[in-house]
C-alpha positions in Angstrom: 16.0 -40.5 46.6 12.3 -41.0 45.1 10.8 -38.0 46.6 13.6 -35.7 45.4 13.4 -37.1 41.9 9.6 -36.4 41.6 10.2 -33.1 43.0 12.7 -32.3 40.0 10.2 -33.6 37.8 7.6 -31.4 39.0 9.8 -28.4 38.7 10.7 -29.5 35.1 7.1 -29.8 34.2 6.0 -26.3 35.8 8.9 -24.1 34.9 8.1 -24.0 31.0 4.6 -22.7 31.7 6.0 -19.7 33.9 8.8 -18.6 31.7 8.1 -15.6 29.5 9.0 -15.6 25.8 9.3 -11.9 25.4 10.0 -10.5 21.8 9.2 -14.1 20.7 7.0 -15.2 17.8 3.0 -15.3 18.5 1.2 -18.5 18.1 -0.9 -18.6 15.2 0.0 -14.9 13.9 2.9 -13.2 12.4 3.2 -10.7 15.3 5.4 -10.4 18.3 4.9 -11.1 22.0 5.5 -7.7 23.8 3.9 -5.6 26.3 0.4 -3.8 25.7 2.0 -0.7 26.2 4.7 -1.0 23.8 2.3 -2.6 21.3 0.2 0.8 21.6 3.3 3.0 21.4 3.9 1.5 18.0 0.4 1.5 16.6 0.1 -2.1 16.3 -3.0 -4.3 17.7 -2.6 -6.7 20.4 -4.4 -10.0 20.6 -4.8 -12.4 23.7 -4.1 -15.8 24.1 -1.1 -15.9 21.2 1.6 -15.6 23.8 0.6 -18.5 26.1 3.8 -18.7 28.3 4.1 -15.0 29.0 2.7 -12.6 31.9 -0.6 -11.4 31.6 0.8 -8.3 30.1 2.5 -9.6 27.4 0.0 -10.3 24.3 0.7 -10.8 20.5 1.2 -7.5 18.8 0.4 -7.4 15.2 -0.3 -5.1 12.3 2.6 -2.8 13.2 2.9 0.4 10.7 6.5 1.4 10.2 8.2 3.9 7.6 11.6 3.8 5.9 13.4 7.1 5.9 12.3 7.8 2.5 8.6 7.4 3.2 7.8 3.8 2.2 5.5 2.2 4.3 5.8 -0.9 5.6 4.8 -3.4 8.4 7.0 -4.6 11.3 7.9 -8.5 10.8 10.3 -10.9 11.7 13.2 -10.8 8.9 12.3 -14.2 7.6 8.5 -13.3 7.0 9.8 -10.6 4.4 9.5 -11.8 0.8 12.1 -11.4 -1.9 10.6 -8.2 -3.2 10.9 -6.6 0.3 13.8 -5.1 2.3 14.2 -4.7 6.0 15.1 -1.5 7.9 16.3 -1.6 11.7 15.5 0.7 14.3 11.8 1.2 13.1 10.2 -1.5 15.5 9.6 -2.9 19.0 11.5 -6.3 19.8 14.8 -7.7 19.2 17.3 -7.3 16.2 15.3 -9.9 13.9 11.8 -7.8 14.0 12.3 -5.1 11.3 10.4 -2.7 9.4 9.5 -4.6 5.9 9.0 -2.3 3.3 8.9 -3.2 -0.7 11.9 -2.4 -2.4 12.5 0.5 -4.5 11.6 -0.1 -8.1 14.1 0.6 -10.9 13.0 3.7 -12.5 11.6 2.9 -16.2 13.0 4.8 -19.0 11.2 8.2 -19.6 8.9 8.8 -22.2 11.2 10.3 -24.4 13.2 7.3 -25.1 11.1 6.4 -28.4 7.9 5.1 -26.8 4.6 6.6 -28.0 1.2 6.3 -26.4 -0.5 3.2 -27.3 -4.1 2.9 -25.5 -4.5 6.1 -24.4 -4.7 9.9 -25.6 -3.7 13.0 -23.9 -7.1 14.4 -25.1 -8.8 11.7 -23.1 -6.9 12.5 -19.7 -7.7 16.0 -20.1 -11.4 15.8 -20.8 -14.0 16.5 -18.3 -17.8 16.9 -18.4 -17.5 18.9 -15.1 -15.2 21.2 -17.1 -17.3 21.6 -20.1 -20.5 22.2 -18.0 -18.8 24.8 -16.1 -16.8 26.5 -18.5 -13.5 25.5 -16.9 -10.8 25.5 -19.2 -8.4 22.2 -18.7 -6.1 22.8 -21.5 -2.6 21.3 -20.0 0.5 23.3 -20.3 3.4 21.7 -22.3 5.2 20.5 -19.0 2.0 19.0 -17.9 1.4 17.3 -21.5 4.9 15.8 -21.1 3.7 14.2 -17.5 0.7 12.9 -19.1 2.8 11.1 -22.0 5.0 9.8 -19.3 2.0 8.5 -17.4 0.5 7.0 -20.1 3.8 5.4 -21.7 5.2 4.4 -18.4 2.2 3.3 -16.3 -1.1 3.4 -18.1 -0.1 1.5 -21.3 1.7 -1.1 -19.4 -1.4 -1.8 -17.0 -3.7 -2.2 -20.2 -1.4 -4.8 -21.9 -1.4 -6.7 -18.5 -5.3 -6.2 -18.2 -6.0 -7.3 -21.8 -9.3 -5.3 -22.4 -10.5 -1.6 -22.9 -10.1 0.9 -20.1 -11.7 4.1 -19.6 -10.5 7.1 -17.7 -12.7 8.7 -15.5 -10.7 11.5 -14.3 -7.3 12.5 -15.5 -5.5 15.7 -15.4 -7.2 18.8 -13.3 -6.5 22.1 -13.5 -6.7 24.2 -9.8 -10.4 25.3 -10.8 -11.8 21.7 -11.9 -9.7 19.9 -9.0 -11.6 22.3 -6.5 -14.8 21.8 -8.4 -14.8 18.1 -8.2 -13.7 18.3 -4.4 -10.5 16.9 -5.1 -7.4 16.9 -2.6 -5.6 20.0 -2.4 -2.2 18.0 -3.0 -3.7 15.7 -5.9 -1.6 14.3 -8.4 -4.0 15.0 -10.9 -3.5 18.7 -10.8 0.2 17.4 -11.6 -1.0 15.3 -14.6 0.6 12.3 -12.5 -2.8 10.4 -12.0 -5.8 8.9 -13.6 -8.8 7.3 -12.2 -9.7 4.2 -13.9 -12.7 2.2 -14.7 -13.3 -1.0 -16.9 -15.1 -0.7 -20.3 -18.3 -2.7 -20.9 -17.8 -6.1 -20.2 -14.8 -5.4 -18.0 -14.1 -6.2 -14.3 -12.8 -3.5 -11.7 -11.1 -6.2 -9.9 -9.0 -7.4 -12.8 -7.9 -3.9 -13.4 -7.0 -3.6 -9.8 -5.0 -7.1 -10.2 -3.3 -5.6 -13.4 -2.0 -2.8 -11.5 -0.5 -4.4 -8.7 1.1 -6.9 -11.1 2.5 -4.0 -13.1 3.8 -2.8 -9.9 5.8 0.2 -10.8 3.2 2.8 -9.7 3.7 5.8 -7.5 0.5 5.3 -5.7 -2.3 2.7 -6.3 -5.6 3.9 -4.4 -8.6 1.5 -4.2 -11.3 4.0 -4.3 -15.1 3.3 -3.1 -17.4 6.2 -2.1 -20.9 6.9 -2.7 -21.7 3.6 -4.4 -19.1 3.9 -7.0 -15.6 2.1 -7.3 -12.5 2.9 -9.2 -8.9 2.7 -9.4 -6.6 5.7 -8.9 -3.2 5.3 -10.2 0.0 7.8 -10.5 3.2 7.8 -11.8 6.4 9.6 -10.8 10.0 9.2 -11.8 11.0 7.9 -8.4 7.7 5.6 -7.5 6.8 4.8 -3.9 4.5 1.9 -4.8 2.1 2.7 -2.1 -1.3 1.0 -2.0 -4.2 2.8 -0.2 -7.7 2.2 0.4 -10.3 5.0 0.4 -13.7 4.4 1.9 -15.3 7.8 0.9 -14.0 9.7 4.0 -10.4 8.5 4.7 -7.6 6.8 3.7 -5.8 3.7 5.1 -2.4 2.6 3.9 -2.7 -1.3 2.8 0.5 -1.7 1.1 1.5 -5.1 2.8 -2.1 -6.2 3.5 -4.2 -5.0 0.1 -5.3 -8.7 -0.5 -8.6 -8.1 1.5 -9.5 -4.9 0.0 -9.7 -5.8 -3.8 
């Protein structure tokens, strides 16, 4: 009996180290333990040594991107890892039913500019002013429809950001007509052409990082881009009546969605 007791004890000690906890939480990361092939399929990054009880091909898969059906970007996480400002979407991620696409909740649309609000800190004139347009003789006068969008951008987005920031902010680029957008190398689908976006830089004595923080605290932007190119840095922010609340990072050549991990980029 003494021999069999020892044998049972050995089995109990060895068994946990050989069982696999596939679809379980990683050790020391927020990812999930899945096969490396499945991780690649979903666009994640896998890490060794974070799933110690699993077979060799099972590794910690983290930073798995996902999208809601309406285009909102997010990351796959265990449901208890999503904050109160996020919602979970099923059938977008690998693993079990408790590992879902975590995206920011849709913002409640603010009242339109026609609700009686008037621009306080910014003017349509400064959002249409352009040294490039002046130098090249480009007429950057906005239409009546574009003017309404610019006023909405100011009242519902730029002015609130300025209130939070607490200091003067300069607009380095606002509305761009088609010719001006082409002249400055803007994207063909740029929201600048629609009167929905502005590039912001701090006035003298200000701090760009604090503007980034003010935009994030404001939260009701359509798209916030942390732009760094050719030694210059600025904040691109846009506004629409149905904001996506998306954060991108631009390094001068490509864009990266950092909506859920922007902290290391500001």
